[in-house]
C-alpha positions as CSV (number, residue, x, y, z in Angstrom):
1,X,-8.7,-10.2,6.6
2,X,-7.4,-7.2,8.3
3,X,-5.3,-4.8,6.4
4,X,-3.9,-2.4,9.5
5,X,-0.5,-2.0,10.1
6,X,1.4,-3.3,12.9
7,X,3.6,-1.2,15.2
8,X,6.8,-2.1,13.4
9,X,5.1,-1.1,10.2
10,X,3.7,2.1,11.6
11,X,7.3,3.2,13.3
12,X,8.5,3.2,9.6
13,X,5.9,5.3,8.0
14,X,6.5,7.4,10.8
15,X,10.2,7.3,10.1
16,X,10.1,8.0,6.7
17,X,7.2,11.0,7.0
18,X,9.7,12.7,9.4
19,X,12.8,12.4,7.6
20,X,10.9,13.4,4.2
21,X,9.4,16.5,6.2
22,X,12.9,17.4,7.4
23,X,14.2,17.1,3.5
24,X,11.9,19.9,2.4
25,X,10.7,17.9,-0.7
26,X,9.1,20.6,-2.4
27,X,12.4,22.2,-3.4
28,X,13.8,19.2,-3.7
29,X,11.2,18.0,-6.3
30,X,11.4,21.5,-8.3
31,X,15.4,21.2,-8.2
32,X,15.2,17.6,-9.7
33,X,12.8,19.0,-12.5
34,X,15.2,21.7,-13.6
35,X,17.9,19.0,-14.2
36,X,19.7,19.9,-10.9
37,X,19.9,16.7,-9.1
38,X,22.1,16.8,-6.0
39,X,19.7,17.3,-3.5
40,X,17.5,15.0,-4.4
41,X,20.6,12.0,-4.8
42,X,21.0,13.4,-1.4
43,X,17.7,12.9,-0.5
44,X,17.9,8.9,-2.2
45,X,21.2,8.0,0.1
46,X,18.9,8.9,3.0
47,X,15.7,7.2,1.9
48,X,18.0,3.8,0.6
49,X,19.2,3.9,3.9
50,X,16.3,3.5,6.1
51,X,15.8,0.2,3.7
52,X,13.0,1.1,1.4
53,X,15.0,-0.1,-1.8
54,X,16.4,-3.1,0.6
55,X,12.8,-4.3,0.7
56,X,12.8,-5.4,-2.8
57,X,16.8,-7.1,-2.7
58,X,17.1,-10.9,-1.3
59,X,19.1,-10.7,1.9
60,X,21.9,-13.1,-0.2
61,X,22.7,-9.3,-2.1
62,X,22.6,-7.0,1.1
63,X,18.6,-6.7,1.3
64,X,16.1,-7.6,3.4
65,X,14.5,-10.2,1.7
66,X,11.2,-9.3,-0.9
67,X,8.8,-7.2,1.4
68,X,6.1,-6.1,-0.4
69,X,3.8,-5.0,2.6
70,X,6.6,-2.9,3.7
71,X,7.3,-1.6,0.5
72,X,3.9,-0.8,-0.2
73,X,3.9,1.6,3.2
74,X,6.9,2.9,2.2
75,X,5.8,4.2,-1.2
76,X,2.7,5.7,0.1
77,X,5.0,7.9,1.7
78,X,6.9,8.7,-1.0
79,X,3.9,9.7,-2.8
80,X,2.7,11.8,0.5
81,X,6.1,13.6,-0.1
82,X,6.4,13.9,-4.2
83,X,9.6,12.1,-4.0
84,X,11.4,12.3,-7.3
85,X,13.1,10.0,-9.3
86,X,12.8,6.8,-10.7
87,X,11.8,4.9,-7.3
88,X,9.1,2.6,-8.9
89,X,11.5,1.8,-11.6
90,X,15.1,1.3,-9.3
91,X,12.3,-1.3,-7.5
92,X,11.5,-2.9,-11.0
93,X,15.0,-3.2,-12.0
94,X,15.7,-5.2,-8.4
95,X,12.6,-7.8,-8.9
96,X,14.0,-8.6,-12.6
97,X,17.8,-8.9,-11.3
98,X,16.3,-10.9,-8.7
99,X,15.0,-13.7,-11.1
100,X,16.5,-17.1,-10.6
101,X,19.5,-17.5,-13.0
102,X,20.6,-13.7,-12.6
103,X,22.6,-14.7,-9.7
104,X,25.9,-12.9,-11.6
105,X,23.6,-9.6,-12.3
106,X,22.1,-9.6,-9.1
107,X,25.8,-9.9,-7.3
108,X,26.8,-6.9,-9.7
109,X,24.1,-4.5,-9.3
110,X,21.7,-5.3,-6.0
111,X,24.2,-4.4,-3.4
112,X,23.9,-1.1,-5.0
113,X,20.5,-0.6,-5.1
114,X,20.1,-2.0,-1.7
115,X,22.6,1.2,-0.5
116,X,21.2,3.4,-2.3
117,X,24.9,4.2,-4.7
118,X,23.1,2.7,-7.5
119,X,20.0,4.7,-9.2
120,X,18.5,2.0,-11.8
121,X,16.0,2.9,-14.4
122,X,14.3,0.8,-16.8
123,X,13.0,0.8,-20.5
124,X,10.4,-2.5,-20.3
125,X,7.2,-3.5,-22.2
126,X,4.6,-2.1,-20.5
127,X,6.5,0.8,-18.6
128,X,6.5,3.0,-21.5
129,X,8.1,4.1,-24.6
130,X,10.6,6.1,-22.3
131,X,13.3,5.9,-19.3
132,X,12.4,8.3,-16.6
133,X,15.6,10.6,-15.4
134,X,18.0,8.9,-17.7
135,X,19.8,11.3,-17.6
136,X,20.9,11.0,-13.6
137,X,20.5,6.9,-13.5
138,X,23.7,5.0,-12.7
139,X,22.6,2.1,-14.9
140,X,19.8,1.7,-17.7
141,X,18.2,-1.4,-18.2
142,X,16.2,-2.4,-21.3
143,X,14.5,-5.4,-22.7
144,X,14.1,-5.9,-26.7
145,X,11.9,-8.8,-28.4
146,X,9.4,-10.1,-26.3
147,X,5.8,-9.0,-25.8
148,X,3.6,-6.0,-24.2
149,X,1.6,-5.8,-21.6
150,X,1.8,-8.4,-19.0
151,X,2.5,-11.6,-21.1
152,X,5.8,-11.9,-20.7
153,X,6.1,-15.4,-18.7
154,X,7.3,-18.0,-21.6
155,X,8.8,-15.1,-24.4
156,X,12.4,-15.0,-25.3
157,X,13.9,-11.7,-24.9
158,X,17.1,-10.0,-24.8
159,X,18.3,-7.8,-21.4
160,X,20.6,-5.4,-22.6
161,X,22.7,-2.6,-19.7
162,X,24.4,0.4,-20.2
163,X,26.0,2.3,-17.0
164,X,27.8,5.4,-16.0
165,X,26.6,9.0,-17.1
166,X,25.3,9.9,-20.7
167,X,27.5,11.9,-22.7
168,X,26.4,15.2,-24.2
169,X,23.3,16.5,-22.8
170,X,20.1,13.6,-22.9
171,X,16.9,14.5,-25.0
172,X,14.4,14.8,-22.1
173,X,11.2,15.2,-22.9
174,X,8.1,16.7,-21.2
175,X,6.0,15.0,-18.9
176,X,2.6,15.6,-17.0
177,X,4.6,16.1,-14.5
178,X,8.0,18.6,-14.5
179,X,9.8,16.5,-12.0
180,X,9.6,13.0,-14.4
181,X,12.5,13.2,-16.9
182,X,11.7,11.3,-20.1
183,X,14.5,10.5,-22.2
184,X,14.8,8.1,-25.0
185,X,16.5,5.0,-24.4
186,X,19.8,4.6,-25.0
187,X,20.6,1.9,-28.3
188,X,23.2,-0.7,-27.9
189,X,25.2,-1.1,-24.5
190,X,26.2,-4.5,-22.9
191,X,24.2,-7.8,-23.6
192,X,23.0,-9.2,-19.9
193,X,20.9,-11.8,-20.4
194,X,18.8,-13.5,-23.2
195,X,16.1,-16.2,-23.2
196,X,12.8,-16.8,-21.7
197,X,14.0,-16.2,-18.2
198,X,14.5,-12.6,-19.2
199,X,10.6,-12.3,-20.0
200,X,9.7,-14.3,-16.6
201,X,11.8,-11.6,-14.9
202,X,10.4,-8.5,-16.5
203,X,7.1,-10.1,-15.6
204,X,8.3,-10.0,-11.9
205,X,9.4,-6.6,-12.4
206,X,5.8,-5.4,-14.0
207,X,3.9,-6.8,-10.9
208,X,6.3,-5.1,-8.6
209,X,6.2,-1.9,-10.3
210,X,2.3,-1.5,-10.4
211,X,2.4,-2.4,-6.5
212,X,4.8,0.7,-6.3
213,X,2.7,2.6,-8.4
214,X,0.0,2.2,-6.7
215,X,1.1,2.6,-3.2
216,X,2.5,6.1,-4.6
217,X,-0.5,7.3,-6.3
218,X,-2.3,6.6,-2.8
219,X,0.1,8.7,-0.8
220,X,-0.1,11.2,-3.4
221,X,-4.5,11.3,-3.4
222,X,-3.9,11.7,0.7
223,X,-1.6,14.6,0.3
224,X,-3.7,16.1,-2.1
225,X,-6.9,15.9,0.2
226,X,-4.7,17.0,3.1
227,X,-3.9,20.4,1.7
228,X,-7.4,20.7,0.3
229,X,-9.2,20.4,3.5
230,X,-6.6,22.6,5.3
231,X,-6.8,25.3,2.6
232,X,-11.0,25.3,2.4
233,X,-10.5,25.9,6.3
234,X,-9.1,28.8,5.9
235,X,-10.4,30.2,2.8
236,X,-13.5,32.5,3.6
237,X,-16.4,33.4,1.1
238,X,-19.7,35.2,2.4
239,X,-18.0,35.6,5.5
240,X,-17.3,31.8,6.5
241,X,-14.7,29.6,5.6
242,X,-15.8,27.8,2.5
243,X,-15.4,24.5,3.8
244,X,-18.6,24.8,5.7
245,X,-20.4,24.4,2.3
246,X,-22.1,21.4,1.7
247,X,-21.3,21.2,-2.0
248,X,-17.5,21.2,-0.8
249,X,-18.1,18.8,2.2
250,X,-19.6,16.6,-0.4
251,X,-16.7,16.5,-2.8
252,X,-14.2,16.1,-0.3
253,X,-16.4,13.1,1.3
254,X,-16.2,11.8,-2.5
255,X,-12.6,12.2,-2.8
256,X,-12.1,10.5,1.4
257,X,-13.9,7.4,0.0
258,X,-12.3,6.9,-3.1
259,X,-9.2,6.6,-1.4
260,X,-10.0,4.7,1.7
261,X,-11.9,2.2,-0.7
262,X,-8.1,2.0,-2.5
263,X,-6.2,1.3,0.8
264,X,-7.0,-2.1,1.0
265,X,-6.6,-3.2,-2.2
266,X,-3.4,-1.8,-2.4
267,X,-2.1,-3.9,0.7
268,X,-4.3,-6.7,-0.7
269,X,-2.6,-6.8,-3.6
270,X,1.1,-6.2,-1.5
271,X,-0.1,-9.7,0.5
272,X,-1.2,-11.7,-2.7
273,X,1.0,-10.3,-5.3
274,X,-1.1,-11.9,-8.0
275,X,-1.4,-9.9,-11.3
276,X,-4.8,-9.5,-11.4
277,X,-5.3,-8.1,-7.9
278,X,-2.1,-5.8,-8.5
279,X,-3.9,-4.5,-11.5
280,X,-7.1,-3.8,-9.4
281,X,-5.2,-1.7,-7.1
282,X,-3.3,0.0,-9.5
283,X,-6.2,1.1,-11.6
284,X,-8.4,1.9,-8.3
285,X,-5.4,3.8,-6.1
286,X,-4.7,5.8,-9.5
287,X,-8.2,7.0,-10.2
288,X,-8.8,7.9,-6.8
289,X,-5.6,9.8,-6.8
290,X,-7.1,11.8,-10.0
291,X,-9.9,12.1,-9.1
292,X,-8.8,13.8,-5.7
293,X,-6.2,16.2,-7.9
294,X,-9.9,17.3,-10.2
295,X,-11.5,18.1,-6.6
296,X,-8.4,19.6,-5.5
297,X,-7.8,21.9,-8.5
298,X,-11.5,23.3,-8.2
299,X,-11.5,23.5,-5.0
300,X,-8.0,25.7,-4.3
301,X,-9.7,28.0,-7.7
302,X,-7.2,29.7,-9.7
303,X,-4.1,29.7,-7.1
304,X,-4.3,25.8,-7.8
305,X,-3.1,26.5,-11.5
306,X,-0.1,28.1,-10.5
307,X,3.2,26.3,-11.1
308,X,4.5,28.4,-8.3
309,X,1.8,27.2,-5.4
310,X,3.3,23.4,-4.2
311,X,-0.2,22.0,-5.0
312,X,1.0,21.9,-8.3
313,X,3.9,19.1,-8.0
314,X,1.0,16.5,-6.6
315,X,-1.4,17.4,-9.2
316,X,1.1,16.5,-12.1
317,X,2.1,13.8,-10.1
318,X,-1.3,11.9,-9.8
319,X,-1.9,12.7,-13.9
320,X,1.3,11.1,-14.6
321,X,0.7,7.9,-12.5
322,X,-2.4,7.1,-13.9
323,X,-0.6,6.1,-17.1
324,X,2.5,4.3,-16.3
325,X,2.9,0.6,-15.4
326,X,-0.3,0.0,-17.4
327,X,-3.2,2.2,-18.6
328,X,-6.6,2.0,-17.1
329,X,-8.1,-0.1,-19.9
330,X,-4.8,-2.2,-19.7
331,X,-5.5,-3.2,-15.7
332,X,-9.1,-3.4,-15.7
333,X,-8.3,-6.1,-18.9
334,X,-6.0,-8.0,-16.4
335,X,-8.5,-8.1,-14.1
336,X,-11.0,-9.2,-16.2
337,X,-8.6,-12.0,-17.9
338,X,-8.3,-10.2,-21.1
339,X,-5.3,-8.3,-22.8
340,X,-6.9,-4.9,-22.0
341,X,-5.1,-2.1,-24.9
342,X,-1.5,-2.0,-25.4
343,X,-1.9,0.6,-22.3
344,X,1.9,2.0,-22.4
345,X,1.8,5.2,-20.9
346,X,4.4,7.8,-20.9
347,X,3.8,9.7,-18.1
């Protein structure tokens, strides 16, 4: 099986890369982390105009239908540029609301998701105890009842929704990544649905979330590698670039091999959308990105520890993505056919 992108997919990736490069995403990320969402919401709308969120929305609701491979292409670029916001959670919500039997909810919410007008975050089993960016999301979806991890398909559950901005100052918790604003889920709200179909919808949401997280982590790792290679070519020691040292080359080669090994797993999982394949892609891509982050930090030296240096934006993201939507232990358990640990990381 070949995992090379076709011309249309390559052009899509280049268009998204060009948009995000011109947008100065490091400045957007810092503003978002400080609670100023204006630039981030404007960037969100421009990403939606390229059809990123429509890739998880059925055509009947102004999307382009389920296109997991193209979604993976897009999320690699979102990771490369460290785009902030609940991008994975919005995709997960789109998958949940696309569940058969939720047509009334899909008609209500999905056109806004596809167009970028509606930012959605979720509090679902497998996603962690907090909601990402609950202080900016237009809609918050929350499941009560049911199980944890990946076994939702036949379980009873209730789906609750809350719309509109939160009143007062939201309870924002610190994250490993300052741009990931973790909020306590809202209580109450509107009961949107109940029964086994909620569990089935959450299972689909987790599958799509793991794909998007794996692709995003791959992009984060690639950005860290590119920035580190550029840095070791410039930094000099003993009169020569440190990139000429064999030990440095070996560390970078190991990072490159890990990321290139993760790439076909991510796109293979996008083709199959099987839970075990998605769990494998998620754990391998996130572990590769995390290992690359450790290498990048070591090879940058003291400057890599400073929050003012842009590298820190990707370092924190690599660490956070490793734990969300399934810890390494949980994902390995799915691959091996077991339950794994409960694995709901907070990121």
